[in-house]
matplotlib code that plots the C-alpha trace (Angstrom):
import matplotlib.pyplot as plt

x = [-21.8, -20.5, -22.7, -20.6, -21.1, -24.9, -25.0, -23.3, -25.6, -28.8, -27.7, -26.7, -29.9, -31.8, -29.9, -31.1, -34.6, -34.7, -32.6, -32.4, -29.3, -27.7, -28.0, -26.7, -23.2, -24.7, -26.6, -23.5, -21.3, -23.9, -24.1, -20.3, -20.0, -22.6, -21.2, -17.8, -19.1, -21.4, -18.7, -16.0, -18.3, -19.2, -22.9, -23.5, -25.5, -27.9, -28.8, -29.2, -31.5, -33.5, -33.9, -35.0, -37.4, -39.1, -38.6, -38.7, -40.8, -43.2, -43.9, -44.3, -46.9, -48.4, -47.9, -47.8, -44.7, -43.3, -39.7, -39.3, -36.7, -33.4, -33.8, -35.1, -31.7, -30.0, -29.9, -29.0, -32.2, -34.0, -32.2, -33.0, -36.7, -36.9, -37.8, -39.8, -38.3, -35.6, -33.1, -31.7, -35.1, -35.7, -32.2, -31.5, -28.0, -26.6, -24.6, -27.8, -28.3, -25.1, -22.4, -20.3, -23.3, -25.3, -28.1, -31.3, -33.9, -37.4, -40.5, -44.3, -46.0, -49.6, -51.2, -53.6, -50.7, -48.1, -48.0, -47.9, -44.9, -43.0, -43.6, -42.4, -39.4, -38.4, -38.7, -36.7, -34.0, -33.8, -33.6, -30.5, -28.9, -26.0, -25.1, -25.8, -25.1, -28.8, -28.5, -26.9, -29.4, -32.4, -31.1, -30.8, -34.0, -36.4, -35.6, -38.6, -38.3, -41.9, -43.0, -46.3, -49.3, -47.3, -47.8, -45.1, -43.7, -40.4, -39.8, -38.1, -41.2, -44.5, -47.9, -50.0, -53.6, -53.1, -51.2, -54.4, -56.3, -54.5, -56.2, -53.4, -53.7, -51.4, -48.6, -48.9, -46.3, -44.6, -44.4, -42.0, -44.6, -46.2, -42.8, -41.7, -44.9, -44.5, -40.8, -41.4, -44.6, -43.1, -43.0, -39.3, -39.7, -43.2, -41.6, -40.1, -43.3, -45.3, -42.7, -42.9, -46.7, -46.7, -44.1, -42.9, -41.5, -39.0, -38.3, -34.5, -33.9, -32.8, -35.6, -33.7, -30.5, -29.9, -29.6, -26.8, -25.0, -25.6, -24.0, -21.0, -20.3, -21.1, -19.9, -17.1, -16.2, -16.4, -16.5, -19.6, -18.4, -16.9, -20.0, -22.1, -19.8, -20.1, -23.9, -24.0, -21.9, -24.1, -27.3, -25.9, -24.8, -21.1, -19.9, -16.2, -16.2, -18.3, -15.8, -12.9, -14.6, -15.3, -11.7, -10.6, -13.0, -12.4, -8.7, -9.2, -11.9, -12.3, -14.1, -15.8, -14.8, -14.7, -17.8, -19.7, -18.4, -19.8, -23.2, -23.3, -22.2, -24.9, -27.5, -25.8, -26.3, -29.7, -31.7, -29.9, -33.2, -33.4, -35.5, -34.5, -36.0, -35.9, -38.4, -40.6, -40.6, -41.4, -44.3, -45.8, -45.6, -47.2, -50.3, -50.8, -49.7, -52.0, -54.5, -53.8, -55.4, -52.1, -52.0, -54.5]
y = [-80.1, -77.0, -75.0, -76.2, -79.9, -79.2, -77.6, -80.6, -83.0, -81.2, -80.8, -84.5, -85.7, -83.4, -84.9, -88.4, -87.1, -85.4, -87.7, -91.0, -92.9, -92.7, -89.1, -88.3, -87.0, -83.7, -83.3, -84.3, -81.8, -79.0, -79.6, -79.6, -76.4, -74.6, -75.9, -74.5, -71.1, -70.8, -71.9, -69.7, -66.6, -67.4, -67.7, -71.0, -69.3, -67.6, -71.0, -72.6, -69.9, -70.0, -73.8, -73.3, -70.4, -71.9, -75.6, -76.3, -73.6, -72.6, -76.2, -77.4, -74.7, -75.4, -71.8, -71.6, -70.1, -70.1, -69.2, -66.9, -64.8, -66.6, -69.0, -72.0, -71.9, -73.3, -77.1, -76.6, -74.6, -77.5, -80.0, -77.9, -77.8, -74.0, -74.2, -77.0, -76.5, -78.8, -76.6, -79.5, -80.5, -77.0, -76.1, -73.4, -72.3, -72.2, -69.1, -67.0, -67.4, -68.8, -66.2, -63.6, -61.6, -61.9, -64.4, -62.7, -64.9, -64.0, -65.6, -65.2, -66.0, -66.9, -63.6, -64.5, -65.9, -63.4, -61.6, -65.0, -66.0, -62.8, -63.0, -66.6, -65.8, -63.0, -65.3, -68.1, -65.7, -64.3, -67.8, -68.4, -65.0, -66.6, -68.9, -66.7, -63.2, -62.3, -58.7, -59.8, -62.6, -60.3, -57.9, -60.8, -62.8, -60.3, -57.0, -54.8, -51.7, -50.6, -47.2, -46.1, -46.9, -49.4, -53.1, -55.0, -56.8, -54.9, -56.7, -60.0, -61.5, -60.7, -61.6, -63.0, -64.2, -67.0, -69.3, -69.6, -70.9, -74.1, -76.1, -77.9, -78.8, -81.2, -79.6, -80.0, -82.3, -79.4, -76.0, -74.6, -72.5, -71.1, -70.2, -68.5, -66.4, -65.3, -64.5, -62.4, -60.6, -57.4, -53.9, -54.3, -57.5, -57.1, -57.1, -60.5, -61.7, -60.9, -62.7, -65.7, -65.8, -65.8, -68.5, -70.2, -73.2, -70.9, -68.4, -68.2, -65.3, -65.8, -65.9, -66.6, -65.5, -69.2, -69.7, -67.1, -69.1, -72.3, -70.9, -69.4, -72.7, -75.2, -73.4, -71.2, -73.4, -70.4, -71.2, -70.5, -67.3, -66.0, -66.8, -64.9, -61.9, -61.9, -62.2, -59.2, -57.1, -58.0, -57.1, -53.9, -52.8, -52.6, -52.6, -52.4, -55.1, -57.4, -56.9, -57.7, -60.9, -61.8, -61.4, -63.6, -66.3, -66.3, -66.5, -69.9, -71.6, -75.4, -77.8, -75.0, -72.8, -69.0, -68.9, -71.2, -69.1, -65.9, -67.5, -68.6, -65.1, -63.4, -65.6, -64.9, -61.2, -61.3, -60.4, -58.4, -58.1, -61.9, -62.8, -65.0, -68.5, -69.3, -66.5, -67.7, -71.3, -70.2, -68.0, -70.4, -73.5, -71.4, -71.0, -74.7, -75.5, -72.9, -72.4, -68.6, -66.3, -65.0, -64.7, -67.4]
z = [-50.5, -52.4, -54.7, -57.7, -56.6, -56.2, -59.7, -61.3, -59.5, -60.5, -64.1, -64.4, -62.8, -65.2, -68.2, -67.2, -66.7, -70.1, -72.3, -70.5, -69.4, -72.8, -74.0, -77.5, -78.0, -79.1, -75.8, -73.8, -75.6, -75.2, -71.5, -71.1, -73.2, -71.1, -67.8, -68.7, -69.6, -66.6, -64.2, -65.8, -65.6, -62.0, -62.7, -60.9, -58.1, -60.6, -62.1, -58.7, -57.5, -60.7, -60.1, -56.5, -57.3, -60.3, -60.7, -57.0, -55.3, -58.1, -59.1, -55.5, -55.1, -58.5, -59.6, -63.4, -65.0, -68.5, -69.6, -72.6, -74.4, -75.1, -72.1, -74.2, -76.0, -72.9, -72.4, -68.8, -68.2, -69.9, -67.6, -64.5, -65.4, -65.7, -69.4, -71.1, -74.5, -75.8, -77.5, -79.6, -80.9, -82.2, -83.4, -80.8, -79.9, -76.4, -77.0, -77.4, -73.6, -72.2, -72.9, -71.1, -70.2, -66.9, -67.5, -68.5, -66.9, -68.2, -66.9, -67.2, -63.9, -63.3, -62.7, -60.0, -57.9, -58.9, -55.5, -53.7, -55.9, -55.3, -51.5, -51.5, -53.6, -51.3, -48.3, -50.0, -51.0, -47.4, -46.0, -48.2, -47.5, -45.7, -48.6, -51.7, -52.9, -52.6, -53.8, -57.1, -57.5, -56.9, -59.5, -61.9, -61.2, -59.6, -61.3, -62.0, -64.3, -64.8, -66.0, -64.5, -66.8, -69.0, -69.1, -67.1, -70.2, -69.8, -66.6, -65.7, -64.0, -65.8, -64.4, -67.2, -67.3, -69.9, -67.4, -65.4, -68.4, -69.0, -71.7, -73.4, -77.1, -78.9, -80.9, -84.7, -86.3, -88.0, -86.4, -89.0, -90.9, -87.8, -86.3, -89.5, -89.7, -86.1, -86.5, -89.6, -88.6, -87.3, -88.8, -89.5, -91.6, -93.1, -96.6, -95.9, -94.2, -97.4, -99.5, -97.2, -97.3, -101.1, -101.7, -98.5, -100.4, -102.3, -99.6, -99.2, -96.9, -93.3, -90.7, -87.5, -85.8, -85.2, -89.0, -89.0, -86.4, -88.3, -91.4, -89.6, -87.7, -90.4, -93.5, -92.1, -89.1, -86.7, -83.0, -81.0, -79.4, -82.6, -84.6, -82.1, -82.3, -86.1, -85.8, -83.5, -85.8, -88.8, -86.8, -85.6, -89.1, -88.1, -91.7, -91.0, -88.4, -90.7, -93.5, -91.2, -90.0, -93.7, -94.7, -91.8, -92.6, -96.3, -95.7, -94.1, -96.2, -95.8, -98.1, -100.1, -103.0, -102.8, -105.0, -102.6, -99.7, -101.4, -101.8, -98.2, -97.1, -99.1, -97.3, -94.0, -94.4, -96.2, -93.2, -90.5, -88.8, -88.2, -85.2, -82.3, -82.9, -79.2, -78.6, -81.5, -80.3, -76.7, -77.9, -80.3, -78.0, -75.2, -77.5, -77.5, -73.9, -72.4, -75.3, -75.4, -77.8, -79.3, -83.0, -83.9]

ax = plt.figure().add_subplot(projection="3d")
ax.plot(x, y, z, "-o")
ax.set_aspect("equal")
plt.show()
């Protein structure tokens, strides 16, 4: 069996596990879109090794781990069992993790067993050295870039204490308010945070990068890659590029008037500091899954 055949088999089995024998059209299209980009970019081995290291090895040893960053945006990561967050349920976009860049796999690892996991991961990688590009995979999955005296949160694998204190609580029916508060509570967006706290029901500024992608795709019919490029330009403050994108989109409006398009564009650009919802979802759900003390 080739690596590609194995990849297809594991993802398809994961689809049945996560969504049953009749997954929605949305889920099917998301998986097909992600598969195409992963295969075209030649990242199949990275996803396979993430599966072996985390879903297979860590779970078989009962070593706690939790995916963070943009990883929960990927339905294939969800199908492979290396994240427990359903991106469709929370309105996350594949392109925030699956794109032309090398996958940025970020995991928190149970602190008391971190050394054990690293040792086992090294042994597993060496055992597969004949079949995989181990040097490249180690750079992707096991990279460490730690300055002396600083916490390891700048790393790809982070030993954390909370994973060893598993006291799961049920999620509230509606996480929206908690997610918004977390996403806005940073020095860069404290003005928006205060506005949200005062009148959440009438708050109309963008909170998440995913909302930017929603507007670009649903209102302006931009493709996933193009929408992400425009989001990046807005967030980097690349004024000339943003204006060029706007002219292109406004020249081909569908189903809306120029006035409606202007209203949508103002909302699109209302918060260039918009947070990644995938990160907020991962952080907030971890509070309940592991009963952490983060931001009570």
